N, C-alpha and C positions, 0 to 999 in steps of 0.2 A: 507436593506448592509449595514454592516459595509465596510468603504475605508479607508486605513492608507499611509502614504509614510514613506516604513519601509523600502526600497533598492535603495533609492534614484535615484530613475528615471529605473533604469535597470527590464526587464521583465520579471515577474516569469515564476519559474521553475515550472512547471506543470508531477507529478507523478501522471499516472491511476495506479490502482491496481482492477485488474477485472481478473474474467475466468468464464463461466459457470456455474462452479460449488456449491452450499455454502457446510459446513463447512468445510474450506481448512484454513479459518483462511486472508479473506481479511480484514475486518476488524481487526479483531489484529494484524496484520501485521502497516495498514494505521493509528491509532493511536501511535503505537510504533516507526516507523518511525519520525512521525509529533512530539511526545515530544525527538528525539531519536536530531532530526535535532535545535528542541526553545531550546533546554541543551546546544547547540553546537554556543549558537546566533544567528540563525538564524531566521529572519520575518516569523511564518510560519500561515497557513491557514489550514484549511480539508474544503472538500464539502463531503458531504453525498448524494448519488443516489438511496440508498437503503428504498427499501418503508418502511421497517422492520424501519430503523431510531436508527439501533445499534448504530454506530459510535453517533448519538446526542444526543439516551440516558447517550454514556460510558460520552460524553461531560457533558451531565446535573452532572453529577457524580463529576467533576472534586473537591476538595478542593483548598479554596484560600490559594493563595503564590504558587500555582503549579507554573508552566515557563507558561509563556502565550504561549495560541496557541488561535488562532482567529476561529470561529466557521460557515459554511452556509450549509444551505441545499436546496433542490431544486427536480422541476420533472426528469425521465426519458424521458419526450419530448423536440423535439428538440429546440424547443424554448426556454424549462426553462433553458438548457447545454447553447446555445448562451447565456443567459441572463445573467444566473451565470458566464461562464466563462468569458465577458464584463464586469461587475460589481467589480472583483475578481481583486483589484492592487499592489502597492505598500507591496507586498511582494518578499520573497527570495524564499521559496515552496509552493506549491496546490499542499495536501493530495488529490486524487481524488477518492473516497469510492462507486467501483459500486456495482450495487445485482447479486443474483448468474441467471443463465439464461441470460445473458448477448446479448447468441447470436441470442434471440427472438426481440433486438430492432439493427441489425444489422448496419440501416442511421441510427441510434443514437452515436452504438457504431463508424461505420466508423466519425462521425464528434468529435469522445476524442480524439481517436487513433492518427488522422491528429492535431489534436492542441496540442500533450503531446509531452514532449522530455521525455520521459523515461516510458513504459508500463513495469512492472511488473505480471507477473500471482502464483497465489502461489501457488502449491501440495501437497500435504502427500504424501506417497512414493504403495501405496495400489494400486490393479490394477484395483479397481471405479474408479480413483482419474486417475491417467495415459489415461485412457481412453478417459475418460474425454478433459481433460488439456492438451493433445499432438496433437489431432486436430486443435485445439484451434490454439494452439501458429503457426501452421501453419497459420492459417487463418489471423491472428494474422502478421508475417512478411510478409505477401503481401503486408502491406502499408509502408516497407522500416524504417516503426519505430526501434528505439534502446527497445530489449526488450528482461528480460531472467525470464523465471521461479524462484522462491525463494522455497526452499522447508519447509516446517515446516507443524509443528506437531509429526517431524519423530520419529524414533527411531536406529540412528547412526553406525557407528560397524554393524550389521545387514547383514546379504542376502538379504533382501526384500529391506533394503537399498543402496546397491555397485548396484544388479539389476536393480529399479527404475530410478537411476541417468545414468545409464548406458542406457536403453531405452530415457530418456528426449534428453539427449544430441544427437541422432539422432532429436533430431527435435528444437533445438533452444542452446542459450545460458543458463546456470546454474548461479545463484548467491554461490559463493565459499564458501559461511558459510549460513547453515543450520539451521532448530530452532526447538532442541529435544522437544518433547512432556512435556514442565513442569510445575509439580503445578502454579509455583506462577506469568507466564503470565493468569491464567489466574485467582489470588486472585486479580492480579494488577486489570482486567477490572472490574469485580465487586463494585470498588470504585475509579473509576474514570481516573486512575493514569496510565500511563507506567513501561513500568518495571527497564527502568534506571533511576524510581523514585522513585524505592524499596528499603533499605541497604541490599548491602546484599541476591539480589534477584537473583535463581538461573535462568543460562542460561544467565544474564545482557551480557556476556560475546559474544556472536552469536547472541541479538538483538542488541546489537554493532559495529558484522561488517557484518550484515546486512545494519549499515543507512552509514557504512563506505565507502561501496559497492557499492550503494547510491546516498550519495557523491562524490563520484568517477567520475561515468555514468552520473552525472547532471553538472559534473567542479562544482562545491559550491567550497566556501575557505573556509576554516577549522578554 
């Protein structure tokens, strides 16, 4: 396990990206937030807890010369999580990507939640997504941690988007910047890049806005 002294001894800020449903963009947000933070000059680490290892596969594709990110992976047992968190030091930010069906790991999630500084729950705007993430956010909020929805892969300026916002606000906070379903986001995923590393990429301002929200919530310097 790699340990570097990148932040002068300040405790690492931990961002937990999670939710009970697959396909809503947990890994997409994890890698793009990590890239945005690194481009801002922060020492960034990522931790992949998903057995599918999508974040790990993305990291393996990163071309030489890209903004530096240090990557870790671990199992989903409580012991594995404790060992991983204890060993990842000397960074400004740790972005933690989690598996779908995380509700099947209540004790492990509790450990992650209590160890995190900010919890984000990605969601689309469909009823299937909302029926999954709304009760999950109510569960997350029981731990008293700073938490927010991030609307991802959405179609803004539609009736369904507005209605989804209204419903989500009944259960928790929403990041004020949503991420539309742009092809460039998937294009960068297959090449080990973040959207902000793609010159002229469509949706850059949206992903940068999500990062600005996360940075403010974690009180990370610009």
